[in-house]
N, CA, C and O of each residue as an XYZ file, in Angstrom:
544
protein
N       0.891     -1.064      0.028
C      -0.162      0.050      0.109
C       0.684      1.218      0.026
O       1.669      1.248      0.764
N       0.453      2.209     -0.777
C       1.254      3.425     -0.979
C       0.571      4.665     -0.220
O      -0.645      4.667     -0.030
N       1.337      5.649      0.179
C       0.711      6.880      0.878
C      -0.465      7.514      0.085
O      -1.421      7.979      0.706
N      -0.422      7.543     -1.225
C      -1.403      7.936     -1.853
C      -2.746      7.069     -1.749
O      -3.796      7.569     -2.152
N      -2.727      5.999     -1.306
C      -3.948      5.088     -1.076
C      -4.700      5.617      0.261
O      -5.916      5.478      0.390
N      -3.923      6.207      1.204
C      -4.613      6.598      2.366
C      -4.582      8.151      2.638
O      -5.122      8.599      3.650
N      -4.017      8.882      1.827
C      -3.937     10.150      2.303
C      -5.242     10.966      2.028
O      -6.083     10.488      1.267
N      -5.426     12.098      2.579
C      -6.365     13.008      2.353
C      -5.773     13.962      1.385
O      -4.840     14.713      1.668
N      -6.378     13.896      0.190
C      -5.759     14.729     -0.974
C      -6.259     16.229     -0.826
O      -7.263     16.552     -0.191
N      -5.473     17.041     -1.458
C      -5.685     18.390     -1.715
C      -6.213     18.976     -0.428
O      -7.391     19.296     -0.262
N      -5.286     19.089      0.440
C      -5.551     20.005      1.826
C      -5.736     21.284      1.515
O      -5.017     21.781      0.648
N      -6.591     21.949      2.070
C      -6.688     23.476      2.057
C      -5.264     23.895      2.668
O      -4.814     23.309      3.653
N      -4.602     24.906      2.055
C      -3.435     25.534      2.466
C      -3.513     26.851      2.758
O      -4.548     27.460      2.486
N      -2.404     27.506      3.370
C      -2.357     28.978      3.616
C      -1.067     29.406      3.033
O      -0.222     28.548      2.779
N      -0.831     30.711      2.788
C       0.463     31.308      2.375
C       1.030     31.719      3.590
O       0.341     32.044      4.557
N       2.264     31.718      3.582
C       3.118     32.244      4.822
C       2.938     33.611      5.086
O       3.265     34.086      6.174
N       2.384     34.370      4.072
C       2.203     35.807      4.403
C       0.797     35.871      4.793
O       0.462     37.037      5.002
N      -0.139     35.024      4.965
C      -1.366     34.995      5.352
C      -1.461     35.369      7.081
O      -0.567     34.911      7.793
N      -2.344     36.041      7.588
C      -2.320     36.047      8.965
C      -2.813     34.758      9.735
O      -3.605     33.940      9.266
N      -2.216     34.696     11.017
C      -2.447     33.387     11.652
C      -3.947     33.140     11.753
O      -4.393     31.993     11.784
N      -4.710     34.204     11.802
C      -6.298     34.048     11.983
C      -6.752     33.216     10.879
O      -7.509     32.275     11.113
N      -6.325     33.499      9.592
C      -6.648     32.562      8.438
C      -6.449     31.090      8.692
O      -7.352     30.304      8.407
N      -5.384     30.703      9.180
C      -5.032     29.472      9.421
C      -6.129     28.841     10.487
O      -6.588     27.708     10.346
N      -6.486     29.730     11.575
C      -7.466     29.228     12.521
C      -8.700     29.006     11.882
O      -9.317     27.981     12.172
N      -9.233     29.914     10.936
C     -10.473     29.819     10.326
C     -10.397     28.409      9.419
O     -11.342     27.621      9.445
N      -9.350     28.188      8.718
C      -9.160     27.008      7.811
C      -9.365     25.662      8.783
O     -10.109     24.717      8.521
N      -8.577     25.798      9.892
C      -8.825     24.615     10.925
C     -10.192     24.346     11.492
O     -10.528     23.222     11.864
N     -10.977     25.408     11.550
C     -12.426     25.221     11.890
C     -13.111     24.740     10.785
O     -13.763     23.702     10.901
N     -13.065     25.320      9.758
C     -13.901     25.001      8.636
C     -13.464     23.515      7.905
O     -14.295     22.842      7.294
N     -12.229     23.161      8.039
C     -11.948     21.834      7.675
C     -11.889     20.712      8.612
O     -11.640     19.536      8.343
N     -12.183     21.301      9.892
C     -11.982     20.189     11.074
C     -10.728     19.421     11.235
O     -10.637     18.219     11.485
N      -9.687     20.352     11.042
C      -8.133     19.918     11.068
C      -7.503     20.467     12.181
O      -8.070     21.333     12.848
N      -6.286     20.018     12.478
C      -5.419     20.539     13.357
C      -4.234     20.860     12.793
O      -3.242     21.106     13.480
N      -4.234     20.887     11.478
C      -2.839     21.098     10.638
C      -3.129     21.902      9.413
O      -4.146     21.638      8.770
N      -2.313     22.878      9.024
C      -2.628     23.379      7.580
C      -1.163     23.598      7.030
O      -0.298     24.218      7.648
N      -0.998     23.030      5.829
C       0.398     23.298      5.305
C       0.358     24.755      4.762
O      -0.640     25.347      4.352
N       1.693     25.241      4.842
C       1.970     26.572      4.600
C       2.961     26.639      3.262
O       3.965     25.938      3.126
N       2.518     27.543      2.381
C       3.091     27.552      1.210
C       3.877     28.814      1.036
O       3.619     29.808      1.715
N       4.926     28.795      0.051
C       5.731     30.267     -0.035
C       5.152     31.019     -1.443
O       4.108     30.568     -1.916
N       5.609     31.800     -1.904
C       5.217     32.556     -3.124
C       5.176     31.770     -4.318
O       4.504     32.211     -5.251
N       5.858     30.539     -4.471
C       5.863     29.751     -5.565
C       4.938     28.802     -5.368
O       4.850     27.961     -6.262
N       4.086     28.686     -4.266
C       3.218     27.544     -3.803
C       3.969     26.270     -3.435
O       3.377     25.191     -3.413
N       5.158     26.370     -3.171
C       5.878     25.329     -2.414
C       5.553     25.049     -1.065
O       5.293     26.037     -0.380
N       5.501     23.862     -0.481
C       5.217     23.602      0.936
C       6.505     23.911      1.615
O       7.550     23.334      1.314
N       6.410     24.950      2.661
C       7.726     25.103      3.353
C       7.512     24.789      4.754
O       8.516     24.823      5.465
N       6.395     24.487      5.295
C       5.997     24.043      6.688
C       4.583     23.842      6.784
O       3.753     23.813      5.876
N       4.407     23.687      8.223
C       2.909     23.584      8.682
C       2.713     24.506      9.856
O       3.634     24.910     10.566
N       1.519     24.789      9.995
C       1.038     25.424     11.303
C       0.090     24.459     11.877
O      -0.681     23.864     11.125
N       0.079     24.251     13.149
C      -0.739     23.432     13.973
C      -1.472     23.984     14.997
O      -1.005     24.990     15.530
N      -2.587     23.514     15.412
C      -3.305     24.132     16.639
C      -2.618     24.168     17.836
O      -2.966     24.962     18.710
N      -1.479     23.242     18.028
C      -0.576     23.450     19.165
C       0.315     24.705     18.969
O       0.572     25.408     19.946
N       0.762     24.988     17.818
C       1.556     26.049     17.513
C       0.714     27.209     17.859
O       1.273     28.125     18.462
N      -0.445     27.314     17.598
C      -1.097     28.560     17.804
C      -1.599     28.720     19.260
O      -1.873     29.858     19.640
N      -1.731     27.746     20.047
C      -1.939     27.675     21.558
C      -0.689     28.099     22.093
O      -0.728     28.993     22.938
N       0.488     27.595     21.737
C       1.701     27.809     22.418
C       2.295     29.195     21.860
O       3.013     29.862     22.605
N       2.029     29.596     20.672
C       2.617     30.922     20.327
C       1.828     31.947     20.539
O       2.217     32.894     21.222
N       0.628     31.912     19.997
C      -0.299     32.906     19.897
C      -0.918     33.287     21.253
O      -0.835     34.448     21.652
N      -1.543     32.320     21.976
C      -2.257     32.528     23.179
C      -1.163     32.721     24.283
O      -1.295     33.650     25.079
N      -0.177     31.949     24.355
C       0.800     31.992     25.498
C       1.444     33.373     25.472
O       1.544     34.087     26.470
N       1.846     33.674     24.326
C       2.665     35.066     24.104
C       1.827     36.265     23.702
O       2.273     37.350     23.331
N       0.444     35.892     23.837
C      -0.505     37.004     23.544
C      -0.056     37.879     22.095
O       0.047     39.105     22.061
N       0.143     37.109     21.117
C       0.395     37.544     19.827
C      -1.013     37.766     18.995
O      -1.824     36.839     18.987
N      -1.271     38.853     18.373
C      -2.280     39.142     17.565
C      -2.218     38.536     16.335
O      -1.480     38.824     15.393
N      -3.345     37.370     16.444
C      -3.507     36.619     15.226
C      -3.990     37.269     14.021
O      -3.697     36.826     12.911
N      -4.716     38.301     14.184
C      -5.273     39.145     13.201
C      -4.284     40.040     12.388
O      -4.501     40.453     11.249
N      -3.196     40.274     13.115
C      -2.080     40.897     12.219
C      -0.756     40.364     12.099
O       0.058     40.996     11.425
N      -0.373     39.142     12.734
C       0.780     38.501     12.595
C       0.711     37.494     11.645
O      -0.160     36.631     11.754
N       1.620     37.478     10.597
C       1.713     36.471      9.643
C       2.129     35.162     10.056
O       2.917     34.971     10.982
N       1.546     34.176      9.299
C       1.972     32.784      9.723
C       3.296     32.483      9.672
O       3.631     31.501     10.335
N       4.271     33.149      8.972
C       5.545     32.935      8.707
C       6.451     33.212     10.057
O       7.645     32.920     10.131
N       5.727     33.789     11.053
C       6.264     34.085     12.415
C       6.339     32.868     13.270
O       7.225     32.758     14.118
N       5.400     31.915     13.067
C       5.407     30.758     13.968
C       5.239     29.394     13.304
O       4.980     28.402     13.986
N       5.378     29.337     12.037
C       5.444     28.009     11.309
C       6.720     27.310     11.762
O       7.735     27.836     12.218
N       6.434     25.845     11.516
C       7.675     24.964     11.679
C       8.045     24.756     10.290
O       7.323     24.307      9.399
N       9.451     25.197     10.195
C       9.891     24.955      8.838
C      10.653     23.433      8.513
O      11.065     23.100      7.401
N      10.715     22.788      9.484
C      11.360     21.448      9.645
C      10.044     20.648      8.869
O       9.110     20.279      9.580
N      10.016     20.461      7.774
C       8.713     19.730      7.348
C       8.978     18.151      7.225
O       9.884     17.660      6.551
N       8.108     17.489      7.929
C       8.219     16.172      7.885
C       7.257     15.665      6.670
O       6.053     15.901      6.765
N       7.725     15.022      5.614
C       6.993     14.754      4.354
C       7.325     13.349      3.842
O       8.289     12.713      4.267
N       6.519     12.917      2.951
C       6.711     11.796      2.307
C       6.273     11.943      0.835
O       5.597     12.932      0.550
N       6.579     11.095     -0.084
C       6.073     11.060     -1.476
C       4.774     10.068     -1.614
O       4.670      9.034     -0.954
N       3.911     10.471     -2.452
C       2.677      9.718     -2.729
C       3.037      8.274     -3.035
O       2.222      7.399     -2.743
N       4.221      7.952     -3.614
C       4.501      6.750     -3.907
C       5.218      5.972     -2.769
O       5.509      4.793     -2.975
N       5.502      6.519     -1.657
C       6.254      5.828     -0.444
C       5.329      4.695      0.078
O       4.107      4.838      0.080
N       5.936      3.574      0.517
C       5.348      2.514      1.205
C       4.825      3.009      2.409
O       5.425      3.816      3.119
N       3.610      2.496      2.675
C       2.821      3.236      3.859
C       3.400      2.532      5.024
O       3.203      3.095      6.101
N       3.980      1.577      5.045
C       4.742      0.927      6.330
C       5.927      1.804      6.537
O       6.189      2.205      7.671
N       6.675      2.134      5.486
C       7.770      3.214      5.817
C       7.401      4.572      6.302
O       8.033      5.253      7.110
N       6.276      4.875      5.689
C       5.649      6.435      6.203
C       5.169      6.158      7.774
O       5.328      7.075      8.580
N       4.682      5.111      8.141
C       4.360      4.888      9.490
C       5.578      4.799     10.412
O       5.570      5.234     11.563
N       6.605      4.218      9.839
C       7.741      4.075     10.608
C       8.562      5.423     10.724
O       9.466      5.460     11.558
N       8.323      6.450      9.997
C       8.806      7.620     10.059
C       7.916      8.539     10.991
O       8.417      9.443     11.658
N       6.558      8.250     10.994
C       5.964      8.964     12.017
C       6.095      8.540     13.339
O       5.898      9.344     14.250
N       6.428      7.277     13.583
C       6.709      6.683     14.767
C       8.087      7.232     15.281
O       8.262      7.520     16.465
N       9.065      7.358     14.303
C      10.357      7.817     14.843
C      10.292      9.199     15.113
O      10.994      9.624     16.031
N       9.541     10.017     14.445
C       9.354     11.596     14.714
C       8.348     11.747     15.808
O       8.154     12.860     16.297
N       7.690     10.684     16.226
C       6.525     11.039     17.086
C       5.466     12.194     16.650
O       5.193     13.183     17.330
N       4.942     11.878     15.416
C       4.038     12.963     15.019
C       2.892     12.235     14.735
O       2.912     11.015     14.574
N       1.855     12.945     14.661
C       0.442     12.437     14.308
C       0.014     12.521     12.776
O      -0.823     11.794     12.240
N       0.655     13.422     12.242
C       0.473     13.714     10.865
C       1.685     13.919      9.987
O       2.739     14.291     10.503
N       1.585     13.676      8.568
C       2.679     13.796      7.651
C       2.245     14.370      6.371
O       1.264     13.963      5.749
N       2.911     15.205      6.051
C       2.673     15.831      4.496
C       3.117     15.028      3.497
O       4.203     14.451      3.541
N       2.138     14.933      2.359
C       2.526     14.166      1.327
C       2.651     15.093      0.143
O       1.691     15.794     -0.176
N       3.883     15.132     -0.578
C       4.528     16.075     -1.473
C       4.640     15.231     -2.777
O       4.786     14.010     -2.831
N       4.539     16.170     -3.898
C       5.032     15.926     -5.143
C       5.842     16.876     -5.561
O       5.399     17.996     -5.815
N       7.101     16.577     -5.689
C       8.064     17.830     -5.834
C       8.241     18.506     -4.706
O       8.728     17.998     -3.696
N       7.806     19.869     -4.810
C       7.732     20.778     -3.572
C       6.297     21.143     -3.417
O       6.005     22.069     -2.662
N       5.414     20.518     -4.044
C       3.817     20.775     -3.932
C       3.292     19.885     -2.917
O       3.636     18.703     -2.906
N       2.483     20.362     -2.060
C       1.670     19.548     -1.052
C       0.592     19.034     -1.748
O      -0.149     19.843     -2.306
N       0.334     17.759     -1.836
C      -0.605     17.055     -2.538
C      -1.628     16.324     -1.569
O      -2.657     15.832     -2.031
N      -1.320     16.262     -0.199
C      -2.068     15.603      0.614
C      -1.521     15.477      2.072
O      -0.382     15.891      2.288
N      -2.226     14.954      3.046
C      -1.677     14.840      4.408
C      -2.237     13.377      4.935
O      -3.426     13.081      4.817
N      -1.368     12.587      5.465
C      -1.760     11.442      6.055
C      -1.857     11.667      7.567
O      -0.899     12.181      8.144
N      -2.849     11.348      8.176
C      -3.055     11.586      9.703
C      -3.252     10.102     10.451
O      -3.520      9.109      9.773
N      -3.121     10.041     11.686
C      -3.525      8.775     12.407
C      -4.787      8.209     11.905
O      -4.870      7.038     11.534
N      -5.788      9.054     11.893
C      -7.117      8.674     11.356
C      -7.151      8.059     10.076
O      -7.875      7.085      9.865
N      -6.402      8.569      9.188
C      -6.245      7.908      7.631
C      -5.805      6.541      7.740
O      -6.266      5.617      7.070
N      -4.845      6.437      8.657
C      -4.041      5.020      8.566
C      -5.052      4.094      9.540
O      -5.121      2.906      9.227
N      -5.715      4.471     10.508
C      -6.656      3.598     11.212
C      -7.690      3.021     10.243
O      -8.188      1.905     10.393
N      -7.984      3.869      9.222
C      -9.122      3.228      8.316
C      -8.633      2.012      7.484
O      -9.351      1.144      6.987
N      -7.185      2.114      7.417
C      -6.808      0.969      6.441
C      -5.791      0.033      6.842
O      -5.360     -0.806      6.052
N      -5.303      0.152      8.271
C      -4.175     -0.749      8.711
C      -4.674     -1.477      9.804
O      -5.683     -1.103     10.402
N      -3.979     -2.598     10.145
C      -4.383     -3.515     11.367
C      -4.169     -2.816     12.593
O      -3.416     -1.849     12.712
N      -4.915     -3.379     13.586
C      -4.683     -2.769     15.034
C      -3.322     -2.864     15.642
O      -2.983     -2.026     16.477
N      -2.477     -3.880     15.260
C      -1.207     -3.934     15.904
C      -0.313     -2.729     15.430
O       0.408     -2.178     16.261
N      -0.335     -2.304     14.133
C       0.553     -1.297     13.768
C      -0.134     -0.054     14.370
O       0.667      0.771     14.810
N      -1.432      0.263     14.487
C      -1.953      1.403     15.035
C      -1.503      1.408     16.346
O      -1.131      2.508     16.756
N      -1.428      0.328     17.229
C      -1.076      0.289     18.625
C       0.358      0.829     18.701
O       0.655      1.721     19.495
N       1.224      0.282     17.876
C       2.476      0.562     17.937
C       2.726      2.130     17.584
O       3.572      2.769     18.210
N       2.024      2.660     16.649
C       2.062      4.202     16.340
C       1.883      4.959     17.496
O       2.686      5.737     18.013
N       0.480      4.588     17.941
C      -0.049      5.381     19.154
C       1.029      5.258     20.344
O       1.285      6.277     20.986
N       1.611      4.156     20.631
C       2.323      4.005     21.824
C       3.795      4.956     21.514
O       4.392      5.631     22.353
N       4.108      4.804     20.273
C       5.377      5.790     20.093
C       4.902      7.443     20.314
O       5.465      8.277     21.023
N       3.933      7.581     19.641
C       3.482      9.114     19.660
C       3.275      9.588     21.109
O       3.760     10.652     21.494
N       2.466      8.693     22.000
C       2.160      9.167     23.288
C       3.036      8.721     24.412
O       2.606      8.901     25.551
N       4.167      8.182     24.254
C       4.862      7.637     25.270
C       6.107      8.675     25.339
O       6.998      8.516     26.174
């Protein structure tokens, strides 16, 4: 099974110059906790998560309506390609202790794989191992 077989395709994205509030609105509308962030060339350069917003915006009292996403995004992008073997993708998620991974084609974001996506397709043993790694 390949990453493309389980990914959520065509996620809604934000530009790095968009204000943080826009990312929050996308998260609410799409019922997600992560938004891929693109540069001027529409290349995926990072992500913003609900946790980033809590830690950076709320704790530091940053104005989400006037602060660009570029101020708080993670530039260390954990990604895979659409043709990566799903077991390898899961292994990377376990190793990095993340709940989601961006799927790219070149520099373009074409999907996201979350724990939920994996649960729909993989056996319980692998899911247990992933959850144990992420939450331990």
